[in-house]
C-alpha positions as CSV (number, residue, x, y, z in Angstrom):
1,M,0.0,0.0,0.0
2,T,1.4,3.4,-1.0
3,A,1.6,6.5,1.2
4,S,-0.9,8.2,-1.1
5,D,-3.4,5.3,-0.5
6,L,-3.0,5.7,3.3
7,F,-3.4,9.5,3.0
8,S,-6.6,9.1,1.0
9,V,-8.1,6.7,3.6
10,K,-7.2,9.1,6.5
11,Q,-8.8,12.0,4.7
12,R,-12.0,10.1,4.0
13,F,-12.5,8.9,7.6
14,G,-11.0,11.9,9.4
15,I,-8.1,9.9,10.9
16,I,-5.2,12.2,12.0
17,G,-1.7,10.9,12.6
18,N,1.3,9.4,10.8
19,T,3.0,7.2,13.3
20,E,4.2,3.8,12.2
21,A,1.9,1.8,14.5
22,L,-1.2,3.6,13.3
23,N,-0.2,3.2,9.7
24,T,0.4,-0.6,10.2
25,A,-3.1,-1.0,11.8
26,L,-4.7,0.8,8.8
27,E,-2.7,-1.3,6.3
28,I,-4.0,-4.5,7.9
29,A,-7.5,-3.2,7.8
30,M,-7.2,-2.4,4.1
31,R,-5.7,-5.8,3.3
32,V,-8.3,-7.8,5.1
33,A,-11.3,-5.7,3.9
34,P,-11.9,-7.7,0.6
35,T,-12.2,-11.0,2.5
36,D,-14.9,-12.1,4.8
37,L,-12.6,-13.0,7.7
38,S,-13.6,-12.0,11.2
39,V,-11.5,-9.2,12.7
40,L,-10.9,-8.3,16.3
41,V,-9.7,-4.7,17.0
42,T,-8.0,-4.3,20.4
43,G,-6.8,-1.2,22.2
44,E,-7.3,0.9,25.2
45,S,-10.5,2.9,25.7
46,G,-10.5,6.1,23.7
47,V,-7.9,5.2,21.0
48,G,-10.4,5.3,18.1
49,K,-11.1,1.6,17.5
50,E,-14.5,2.5,15.9
51,F,-12.8,3.8,12.7
52,F,-11.3,0.5,11.7
53,P,-14.6,-1.5,11.1
54,Q,-15.8,1.5,9.0
55,V,-12.7,1.3,6.8
56,I,-13.0,-2.5,6.5
57,H,-16.7,-2.2,5.4
58,A,-16.1,0.6,3.0
59,F,-13.4,-1.3,1.1
60,S,-15.2,-4.6,1.1
61,A,-17.5,-6.2,-1.4
62,R,-20.3,-5.6,1.2
63,K,-20.0,-1.8,1.0
64,H,-23.3,-1.3,-0.7
65,N,-25.2,-3.3,2.0
66,R,-25.9,-2.3,5.6
67,Y,-23.3,-1.5,8.3
68,I,-24.6,-1.7,11.8
69,A,-22.5,-0.8,14.9
70,V,-23.6,-2.3,18.2
71,N,-22.3,-1.3,21.6
72,C,-22.6,-4.5,23.5
73,G,-21.8,-2.8,26.8
74,A,-24.6,-0.3,26.5
75,I,-27.4,-2.9,26.1
76,P,-28.9,-4.4,29.2
77,E,-28.2,-8.1,29.6
78,G,-31.9,-9.0,29.6
79,T,-32.4,-7.6,26.1
80,I,-29.1,-8.2,24.3
81,D,-30.3,-11.5,22.7
82,S,-33.4,-9.8,21.4
83,E,-31.4,-6.8,20.0
84,L,-28.9,-9.1,18.2
85,F,-31.1,-11.9,17.0
86,G,-34.7,-10.6,17.2
87,H,-37.7,-12.0,19.0
88,E,-41.2,-13.4,18.3
89,K,-44.4,-11.8,19.5
90,G,-45.2,-12.8,23.1
91,S,-41.8,-14.3,23.8
92,F,-41.4,-12.0,26.8
93,T,-43.2,-9.3,28.6
94,G,-43.4,-6.3,26.4
95,A,-42.9,-8.2,23.1
96,I,-46.1,-7.0,21.5
97,D,-44.8,-7.6,18.0
98,S,-42.2,-9.8,16.3
99,R,-39.0,-7.9,15.6
100,K,-35.9,-8.5,13.5
101,G,-32.5,-8.4,15.2
102,Y,-29.3,-6.8,14.0
103,F,-28.0,-10.0,12.4
104,E,-31.2,-10.3,10.4
105,E,-31.2,-6.6,9.4
106,A,-27.5,-6.7,8.4
107,D,-27.8,-9.7,6.1
108,G,-25.3,-9.3,3.3
109,G,-23.5,-6.5,5.2
110,T,-21.2,-5.9,8.2
111,I,-21.9,-5.8,12.0
112,F,-19.5,-4.1,14.3
113,L,-19.7,-5.5,17.9
114,D,-18.0,-2.9,20.1
115,E,-17.1,-3.9,23.7
116,V,-17.6,-7.5,22.7
117,G,-16.0,-8.6,26.0
118,E,-19.1,-7.4,27.8
119,L,-21.4,-10.0,26.2
120,P,-23.0,-12.4,28.7
121,L,-22.0,-16.1,28.3
122,S,-25.4,-17.1,27.0
123,T,-25.2,-14.6,24.2
124,Q,-21.6,-15.7,23.4
125,V,-23.0,-19.2,22.6
126,R,-25.5,-17.7,20.2
127,L,-22.8,-15.5,18.6
128,L,-20.4,-18.5,18.2
129,R,-23.1,-20.4,16.3
130,V,-23.6,-17.5,13.9
131,L,-19.9,-17.3,13.2
132,Q,-19.6,-21.0,12.7
133,T,-22.7,-21.8,10.6
134,G,-24.4,-18.5,9.8
135,E,-27.5,-19.8,11.7
136,F,-29.5,-18.2,14.5
137,M,-32.9,-18.3,16.1
138,R,-35.0,-15.4,17.3
139,V,-35.9,-15.3,21.0
140,G,-39.0,-17.4,21.6
141,S,-38.7,-19.2,18.2
142,A,-37.7,-22.7,17.3
143,K,-37.2,-21.8,13.6
144,V,-33.6,-21.7,12.4
145,Q,-32.7,-18.8,10.2
146,K,-29.7,-18.0,8.0
147,T,-27.7,-14.8,7.7
148,N,-24.6,-13.8,5.8
149,V,-22.9,-11.2,7.9
150,R,-19.3,-10.1,8.3
151,V,-18.4,-9.6,12.0
152,V,-15.8,-7.1,13.2
153,A,-15.5,-6.9,17.0
154,A,-13.6,-4.6,19.3
155,T,-12.7,-4.6,23.0
156,N,-10.5,-2.8,25.5
157,N,-10.5,-5.8,27.8
158,D,-7.8,-8.4,28.1
159,L,-9.8,-11.3,26.6
160,M,-7.2,-13.9,27.6
161,K,-7.6,-12.8,31.2
162,S,-11.4,-13.0,30.8
163,I,-11.0,-16.5,29.4
164,A,-8.9,-17.6,32.4
165,E,-11.6,-16.1,34.7
166,G,-14.4,-17.9,32.9
167,R,-16.0,-14.7,31.6
168,F,-15.3,-15.2,27.9
169,R,-15.4,-18.4,25.8
170,E,-12.1,-19.4,24.3
171,D,-13.6,-20.9,21.2
172,L,-15.4,-17.6,20.5
173,Y,-12.2,-15.7,21.0
174,Y,-10.4,-17.6,18.3
175,R,-13.4,-17.3,15.9
176,L,-13.4,-13.5,16.4
177,N,-9.6,-13.1,16.4
178,T,-9.0,-14.6,12.9
179,V,-7.3,-11.3,12.0
180,P,-6.1,-9.1,14.9
181,I,-5.7,-5.4,14.7
182,S,-4.0,-3.6,17.5
183,V,-4.6,0.2,17.8
184,P,-1.8,2.0,19.6
185,P,-2.4,4.2,22.7
186,L,-1.9,7.9,22.3
187,R,1.3,7.9,24.5
188,E,2.9,5.8,21.7
189,R,1.9,8.3,19.1
190,K,3.8,11.4,20.4
191,G,4.2,12.8,16.9
192,D,0.4,12.9,16.5
193,I,-0.6,14.4,19.8
194,Y,-0.1,18.1,18.9
195,L,-1.9,17.6,15.5
196,L,-4.9,16.1,17.3
197,F,-5.0,18.8,19.9
198,R,-4.9,21.5,17.3
199,K,-7.7,19.8,15.4
200,F,-9.9,19.6,18.5
201,A,-9.2,23.2,19.5
202,G,-10.0,24.4,16.0
203,D,-13.3,22.5,16.0
204,V,-14.3,24.2,19.3
205,A,-13.3,27.6,18.0
206,L,-15.4,27.1,14.8
207,Q,-18.4,25.7,16.5
208,Y,-18.6,28.3,19.2
209,R,-17.2,31.3,17.2
210,M,-14.2,32.1,19.4
211,P,-10.5,32.5,18.6
212,A,-8.6,29.2,18.6
213,I,-6.1,28.6,21.3
214,T,-2.4,28.1,20.6
215,L,0.3,26.4,22.7
216,D,3.8,27.9,23.3
217,E,6.8,25.6,23.1
218,G,6.7,24.6,26.8
219,A,3.0,23.7,26.7
220,R,3.6,21.7,23.5
221,I,6.4,19.7,25.1
222,M,4.2,19.0,28.2
223,L,1.4,17.9,26.0
224,E,3.5,15.4,24.0
225,N,5.1,13.9,27.1
226,Y,2.0,13.5,29.2
227,H,0.8,9.9,29.7
228,W,-2.8,10.3,28.3
229,R,-4.4,7.5,30.2
230,G,-7.8,8.4,28.5
231,N,-6.1,8.6,25.1
232,I,-7.7,10.6,22.3
233,R,-11.0,11.0,24.3
234,Q,-9.1,12.6,27.1
235,L,-7.0,14.8,24.8
236,K,-10.2,16.1,23.1
237,N,-11.7,16.8,26.6
238,V,-8.7,18.8,27.6
239,A,-8.7,20.8,24.4
240,E,-12.4,21.7,24.9
241,Q,-11.9,22.6,28.6
242,V,-9.0,25.0,27.9
243,S,-10.8,26.6,25.0
244,A,-13.9,27.2,27.1
245,I,-12.3,28.5,30.3
246,E,-9.1,30.4,29.4
247,Q,-9.4,34.1,28.5
248,S,-5.8,34.0,27.1
249,R,-5.7,32.3,23.7
250,N,-1.9,31.7,24.1
251,I,-1.6,28.7,26.5
252,T,1.6,28.3,28.5
253,A,2.8,25.2,30.3
254,D,1.7,26.6,33.6
255,I,-1.8,27.1,32.3
256,L,-2.0,23.7,30.7
257,R,-0.7,21.9,33.8
258,R,-3.9,22.8,35.6
259,Y,-5.9,20.7,33.2
260,L,-3.8,17.6,33.4
261,P,-4.3,15.2,36.3
262,N,-1.2,14.2,38.3
263,E,0.7,11.6,36.2
264,S,1.5,9.6,39.3
265,H,-2.1,8.5,39.2
266,T,-2.2,7.6,35.6
267,I,0.6,5.0,35.1
268,T,-1.5,1.9,35.1
269,T,-3.5,0.9,32.0
270,M,-7.2,1.4,32.0
271,R,-8.9,-2.0,32.6
272,G,-12.1,-3.3,34.0
273,A,-13.4,-1.3,37.0
274,E,-10.6,1.3,36.6
275,S,-11.8,2.0,33.1
276,N,-15.4,2.6,34.3
277,A,-14.2,4.9,37.1
278,Y,-12.1,7.0,34.8
279,D,-15.0,7.1,32.2
280,D,-17.3,8.5,35.0
281,I,-14.8,11.2,35.8
282,N,-14.3,12.0,32.2
283,T,-18.1,12.1,31.6
284,E,-18.7,14.5,34.4
285,R,-16.2,16.9,33.0
286,E,-17.5,16.6,29.5
287,L,-21.1,17.2,30.6
288,L,-20.1,20.2,32.8
289,Y,-18.2,21.9,30.0
290,K,-21.0,21.2,27.5
291,V,-23.3,23.0,30.0
292,L,-20.8,26.0,30.0
293,F,-20.9,26.2,26.2
294,D,-24.7,26.1,26.1
295,M,-25.0,28.7,28.9
296,R,-22.6,31.0,27.1
297,N,-24.7,30.9,23.9
298,D,-27.9,31.4,25.9
299,I,-26.5,34.4,27.7
300,N,-25.3,35.9,24.4
301,E,-28.8,35.5,22.9
302,L,-30.4,37.1,25.9
303,K,-28.0,40.0,25.8
304,Q,-28.8,40.6,22.1
305,M,-32.6,40.4,22.8
306,M,-32.2,43.0,25.6
307,R,-30.2,45.4,23.5
308,S,-32.6,45.0,20.6
309,A,-35.5,45.8,23.0
310,M,-33.8,48.9,24.2
311,G,-33.3,50.2,20.7
312,G,-29.6,49.3,20.5
313,T,-27.9,47.5,17.7
314,A,-27.5,43.7,18.3
315,P,-23.8,42.9,18.7
316,Q,-21.9,40.9,16.1
317,P,-21.2,37.3,17.1
318,H,-17.9,37.0,19.1
319,A,-16.5,35.1,21.9
320,E,-17.8,36.0,25.3
321,P,-16.0,35.1,28.5
322,I,-17.8,32.8,30.9
323,H,-19.1,34.7,33.9
324,Q,-17.4,34.0,37.2
325,D,-20.5,32.6,38.9
326,V,-20.4,29.7,36.4
327,S,-17.0,28.7,37.9
328,R,-19.0,27.2,40.7
329,L,-19.5,24.3,38.3
330,L,-15.8,23.9,37.5
331,P,-13.2,21.5,39.1
332,E,-11.2,23.1,41.9
333,S,-8.2,23.3,39.5
334,A,-10.0,25.9,37.5
335,H,-10.6,28.3,40.5
336,T,-7.6,30.6,40.0
337,P,-7.3,34.4,39.6
338,Q,-7.0,34.0,35.8
339,H,-10.7,32.8,35.8
340,R,-12.2,35.8,37.5
341,Y,-14.0,37.5,34.7
342,A,-15.5,41.0,34.9
343,D,-18.2,41.4,32.4
344,S,-20.6,43.8,34.1
345,E,-23.4,43.4,31.6
346,M,-23.3,39.7,31.8
347,A,-23.3,39.9,35.6
348,E,-26.6,41.8,35.5
349,V,-28.1,39.1,33.3
350,V,-27.1,36.1,35.4
351,E,-26.8,37.3,39.0
352,D,-30.3,36.2,39.9
353,E,-29.8,32.6,38.6
354,P,-29.4,30.2,41.6
355,M,-26.4,28.4,40.0
356,H,-24.8,27.9,43.4
357,E,-27.7,25.8,44.6
358,L,-27.3,23.2,41.9
359,T,-25.4,20.0,42.6
360,K,-23.1,18.4,40.0
361,D,-25.7,15.6,39.6
362,D,-28.4,18.2,38.9
363,V,-26.4,19.8,36.2
364,Q,-25.5,16.4,34.6
365,R,-29.1,15.3,34.7
366,E,-30.5,18.4,33.1
367,Q,-27.8,18.3,30.3
368,I,-28.6,14.7,29.6
369,L,-32.4,15.3,29.5
370,R,-31.9,18.3,27.2
371,A,-29.8,16.2,24.8
372,L,-32.3,13.3,24.9
373,R,-35.1,15.7,24.0
374,N,-33.1,17.2,21.2
375,N,-32.5,13.8,19.7
376,N,-36.0,12.3,20.3
377,Y,-34.7,10.1,23.1
378,R,-32.3,8.1,20.8
379,R,-29.3,7.2,22.9
380,K,-26.8,6.9,20.0
381,E,-27.4,10.5,18.8
382,T,-27.6,11.8,22.3
383,A,-24.2,10.3,23.2
384,R,-22.7,11.9,20.1
385,E,-24.1,15.3,21.0
386,L,-22.6,15.0,24.5
387,F,-19.2,13.8,23.2
388,I,-19.4,10.5,25.1
389,S,-19.8,6.9,24.3
390,E,-23.2,5.3,24.3
391,R,-22.1,2.9,27.0
392,T,-21.0,5.7,29.3
393,L,-24.3,7.5,28.6
394,Y,-26.3,4.5,29.6
395,R,-24.3,4.1,32.8
396,R,-24.7,7.8,33.7
397,M,-28.5,7.7,33.0
398,K,-28.8,4.7,35.2
399,A,-26.9,6.4,38.0
400,L,-29.0,9.5,37.7
401,G,-32.3,7.7,37.5
402,I,-33.1,8.8,34.0
403,D,-35.3,6.5,31.8
404,D,-35.3,6.5,28.0
405,D,-38.9,7.6,28.0
406,T,-38.5,10.4,30.6
407,K,-40.3,13.4,29.3
């Protein structure tokens, strides 16, 4: 595969980076795409594993048929079999009609099983049968059906450890792992870190109409030598935080340090419960800063309405600093003199808002509910708006007592 071929693939799928390990993973995906072999994509949480099944499908003979991505960790254990294989009317409480599963819907196409290591053992047996024979049965049916589906799976779990602990079937592992693709963690892609940061900061600047931040030499060196336990997802989160909070658009190492957790706590690789705990922390920050962006836009609109009502000229869109009262929602690391903003007009608008009475859970709950309403209560689109995974959204909704049909 030539360098121009790789560059074309990266442009098409928005993949940024040029390190050897990343290029090797993409080359394997391109070579295996024309076959029907099962592929297992492995790598830490947040490294971008979801791009590889898209590349494989797009360059396969199945590209004109359906591509379905399923987050196995986001579907409750009691309904996962129905989601994957379908069910018959009356097969369980609430089954008022027969329904096709993903394997039936994707016949002739490709299924991406993200977080495949989270599948319950009973579902693993069904999946193994599909991989071996192409056969499956709907829940509540005795009729065997056939499907022709190419399976690409991904996980951040150590599946060999899961096998040893009896949580994953060894025969299924070897069926899925016909062709392995290992996606490198961000700390092994030092040459790509600054490129990714600049892209994320530019996206924020464009979306919220503010000047893009830049890093001085010291901040860039710090960025490239940080451990990045949360990988690309964490880097994106930091870029958004700095863009939202800092008045100065030139970021020094001293400023950047406030947004990077102590490296002494980020040496171990994210696995199992540690991964869930880190995702929770990351989710809280992402949701809080999404709130800040929305509040800033709401305040700007309100100011324009007030000026227009008073006979003034509505201001041109520009970046407004976030009012100091909003800092009550920020992590303690952000409570520094540099964040004390003095916009008197904005203070008059928001001073009566009881922001200090809200808890962090209140803010997160309101933001999730708003995103759910914006997306007609579809979890996948809601998670995309909140910049988090569907699995993390499901876990946060459960923790906050939010139902899919909450109105």
